[in-house]
C-alpha positions in Angstrom: -17.1 -11.3 -0.6 -18.3 -8.6 -2.9 -17.8 -4.8 -3.0 -18.8 -2.3 -5.6 -19.2 1.5 -5.2 -19.6 4.4 -7.5 -19.2 8.2 -7.2 -20.6 10.8 -9.6 -20.0 14.1 -7.8 -16.6 15.7 -8.7 -16.3 17.4 -5.3 -16.9 14.0 -3.5 -14.2 12.4 -5.6 -11.7 15.1 -4.8 -12.5 15.1 -1.1 -12.2 11.3 -0.8 -8.8 11.6 -2.6 -7.7 14.2 0.0 -8.7 12.0 2.9 -6.8 9.0 1.5 -3.8 11.2 0.8 -3.8 12.5 4.4 -3.8 8.9 5.7 -0.9 8.1 3.3 1.3 10.6 5.1 1.2 8.5 8.3 1.9 5.0 6.9 2.9 3.0 3.9 0.4 0.3 4.5 -2.8 0.3 6.5 -6.0 -1.7 7.0 -9.0 -0.7 4.9 -12.2 -1.8 6.6 -15.4 -1.7 4.6 -18.8 -1.9 6.3 -22.3 -1.1 5.2 -22.2 2.4 6.7 -18.6 3.5 7.0 -15.1 3.1 5.5 -12.2 2.9 7.9 -8.4 3.4 7.5 -6.6 1.8 10.4 -3.0 1.5 11.6 -2.3 -0.1 15.0 1.4 -0.2 15.8 0.6 -0.2 19.5 -0.1 -3.9 19.5 3.5 -4.6 18.2 5.8 -2.0 19.6 3.8 0.6 21.6 3.8 2.9 18.5 1.3 5.1 16.9 -2.4 4.4 16.1 -4.4 5.9 13.3 -8.2 5.5 13.1 -9.9 7.4 10.3 -13.6 6.8 9.6 -15.6 8.1 6.7 -19.3 8.0 6.3 -19.8 6.3 3.0 -23.2 7.8 2.1 -21.6 11.3 2.1 -19.4 10.3 -0.9 -20.8 7.3 -2.8 -23.9 7.4 -4.9 -24.0 3.6 -5.2 -22.5 1.3 -2.6 -23.0 -2.5 -2.3 -21.1 -4.8 0.0 -21.4 -8.5 0.9 -19.0 -9.2 3.8 -17.5 -12.3 5.3 -19.5 -12.6 8.5 -22.6 -11.4 10.2 -21.3 -7.8 10.3 -21.1 -7.6 6.6 -17.5 -6.2 6.8 -14.5 -6.7 4.6 -10.9 -6.0 5.9 -7.9 -5.7 3.7 -4.4 -4.3 3.8 -3.6 -1.6 1.2 -1.1 1.1 0.4 -3.0 4.4 0.9 -0.5 6.2 -1.3 -1.2 3.9 -4.3 -4.9 4.2 -3.7 -4.8 8.0 -3.5 -2.7 8.1 -6.7 -5.4 6.1 -8.5 -7.8 8.9 -7.8 -5.5 11.7 -8.9 -6.3 12.0 -12.6 -10.1 12.5 -12.2 -10.3 16.1 -13.6 -13.5 16.1 -15.8 -14.5 12.6 -14.7 -18.2 11.8 -15.0 -17.9 8.9 -12.6 -15.5 6.7 -10.5 -16.2 3.1 -9.8 -14.4 1.0 -7.2 -14.8 -2.7 -6.9 -13.1 -5.6 -5.2 -11.8 -7.9 -7.9 -9.6 -10.9 -8.3 -7.3 -10.8 -11.3 -3.8 -12.3 -10.8 -4.4 -11.5 -7.1 -6.9 -9.6 -5.1 -7.2 -5.9 -5.9 -9.3 -2.8 -5.8 -10.1 -2.0 -9.4 -10.6 1.8 -9.8 -12.4 2.7 -13.1 -12.6 6.3 -14.1 -14.9 7.6 -16.8 -13.2 10.5 -18.6 -14.2 12.5 -21.7 -12.3 11.6 -24.8 -9.7 14.1 -26.2 -11.0 16.4 -29.0 -14.5 16.8 -27.6 -16.1 13.9 -29.6 -18.6 13.3 -26.8 -17.3 9.8 -26.3 -16.0 8.5 -23.0 -12.8 6.6 -22.3 -12.3 4.4 -19.3 -9.1 4.5 -17.3 -8.6 1.6 -14.9 -6.1 1.3 -12.0 -5.7 -2.0 -10.1 -4.6 -1.4 -6.6 -3.1 -4.5 -4.9 -4.7 -5.6 -1.6 -4.3 -8.5 0.8 -7.5 -9.7 2.4 -7.2 -10.0 6.2 -8.4 -13.3 7.7 -11.2 -13.2 10.1 -8.9 -14.5 12.9 -7.0 -11.2 12.8 -10.0 -8.8 12.8 -9.8 -8.2 16.6 -6.5 -6.3 16.0 -8.4 -3.6 14.1 -11.1 -2.7 16.6 -11.6 1.0 17.4 -9.0 2.0 20.0 -10.3 2.8 23.5 -10.4 6.3 24.8 -7.5 6.8 27.3 -8.1 8.6 30.5 -6.7 11.9 29.5 -5.7 14.6 32.0 -6.2 17.7 29.8 -8.3 18.3 26.7 -8.5 21.5 24.5 -9.1 22.6 20.9 -5.9 23.2 19.0 -5.2 26.6 17.5 -5.6 27.0 13.7 -3.6 24.2 12.2 -1.8 26.6 9.7 -0.4 28.6 12.6 0.6 25.4 14.5 2.2 24.0 11.4 4.3 27.2 10.9 5.6 26.9 14.5 6.5 23.2 14.2 8.2 23.7 10.9 10.5 26.4 12.4 11.5 24.3 15.4 11.8 20.8 13.9 15.4 21.5 12.9 16.3 22.3 16.5 15.3 18.9 17.9 13.7 15.6 17.2 11.1 16.0 19.9 8.8 18.6 21.4 7.1 18.9 24.8 3.5 19.8 24.6 2.0 21.3 27.7 -1.7 22.1 28.2 -4.0 23.4 30.9 -7.8 23.5 31.6 -7.5 27.3 31.3 -7.1 27.0 27.5 -3.3 27.4 27.3 -0.8 25.3 25.3 3.0 25.6 25.3 5.3 24.0 22.8 8.9 23.6 24.2 12.2 22.5 22.7 15.3 22.3 24.9 18.8 21.4 23.7 22.3 22.0 25.0 22.5 25.2 22.9 19.0 26.6 22.9 15.7 26.6 24.7 12.5 27.9 22.9 8.9 28.1 23.9 5.8 29.1 22.0 2.6 30.0 23.8 -1.0 29.7 22.7 -3.7 31.1 24.9 -7.5 31.4 25.0 -8.0 28.0 23.4 -11.5 26.6 23.7 -12.3 23.5 25.9 -14.5 20.7 24.6 -17.7 20.0 26.3 -16.9 17.0 28.5 -18.7 14.3 30.3 -19.3 15.1 34.0 -17.2 12.0 35.0 -14.0 13.3 33.4 -11.4 14.0 36.1 -10.3 17.6 35.9 -8.3 17.7 39.1 -5.0 18.1 37.4 -4.5 21.8 36.4 -2.0 21.0 33.6 -0.3 18.1 31.9 2.6 17.6 29.5 4.1 15.0 27.2 7.1 14.8 25.0 6.6 13.4 21.5 8.2 13.0 18.1 8.1 16.4 16.5 7.9 15.2 12.9 5.0 12.8 13.7 3.1 15.7 15.4 3.8 17.8 12.3 2.4 15.1 10.0 -0.9 15.3 11.9 -1.0 19.0 11.6 -0.3 18.8 7.9 -3.5 16.7 7.4 -5.6 19.9 7.1 -6.4 18.8 3.5 -9.2 16.8 5.1 -10.9 20.1 5.7 -11.6 19.5 9.4 -13.8 22.0 11.1 -12.4 21.1 14.6 -9.2 19.7 16.0 -8.8 18.4 19.5 -5.8 17.5 21.6 -6.0 15.2 24.6 -2.9 14.9 26.8 -2.3 11.8 28.9 0.4 13.1 31.3 3.9 11.8 30.3 2.3 9.0 28.3 0.6 10.2 25.1 -1.1 12.7 22.9 -4.5 11.8 21.4 -5.3 14.0 18.5 -8.5 14.4 16.5 -9.5 16.0 13.2 -13.3 16.3 13.0 -15.5 17.1 10.1 -19.2 16.3 9.5 -18.5 13.0 7.7 -14.8 12.3 8.5 -13.1 11.7 11.8 -9.3 11.1 12.1 -7.9 10.0 15.4 -4.1 9.8 16.0 -2.5 8.3 19.1 1.1 9.5 19.5 3.0 7.9 22.4 5.6 9.7 24.5 9.3 9.3 23.9 12.0 8.9 26.4 14.5 11.8 26.2 16.7 10.9 29.2 
């Protein structure tokens, strides 16, 4: 297996670092899937304990100027487990960098070697190379089926979220009241965030939200739906606005799950958040 890629554009380097940093807020370790066309960051706790799922896909041609991969099977893919936090930190000190090279290497063990070309201090015109070796564990082919794209659940309600900054401010105010929040939505473009405890009940209303264009086969017979989820995990998604998403969508599977999307031209982040039992 071989992988080597190179970035020259400073904005692309920064944006890629922002995407990986956003993923790192959700999990300590994830699957990094490399293919000829896209790069994926995947967490699938649903297989183990009915937990969260993260699926983040990045169009590689929007970031990399050079990109070569020789995978393990006919798909040409490479899968590995990696710490997104360590990978993001390896891209932090890129101010003034003329290029960043990433390659799969085997030193003492498998790693992603990140090589950053920086100008030398003093303006001598020379370059210095800074290398970070990010440990990875190659995932055997027999486990690849665990990292397929999650299926779209049959949601009951779908709508565009309000501006994430406003939503973040609300969640940060109410997160100290309870560990969970009830999200209610309707086809009329309304969303309600509710917290109820023995001492206080609070509700926040958002109206006139846009509805995505849906397939004609989508069942819209239910006027509204709701689900109760972990408030801090919901807040983690909302705080991922560093990706620079142009759209964010919320699907509600009544009393079962939230399916959340951040969408940009070349990045899509999907987050599956299961309901929690508050009884």
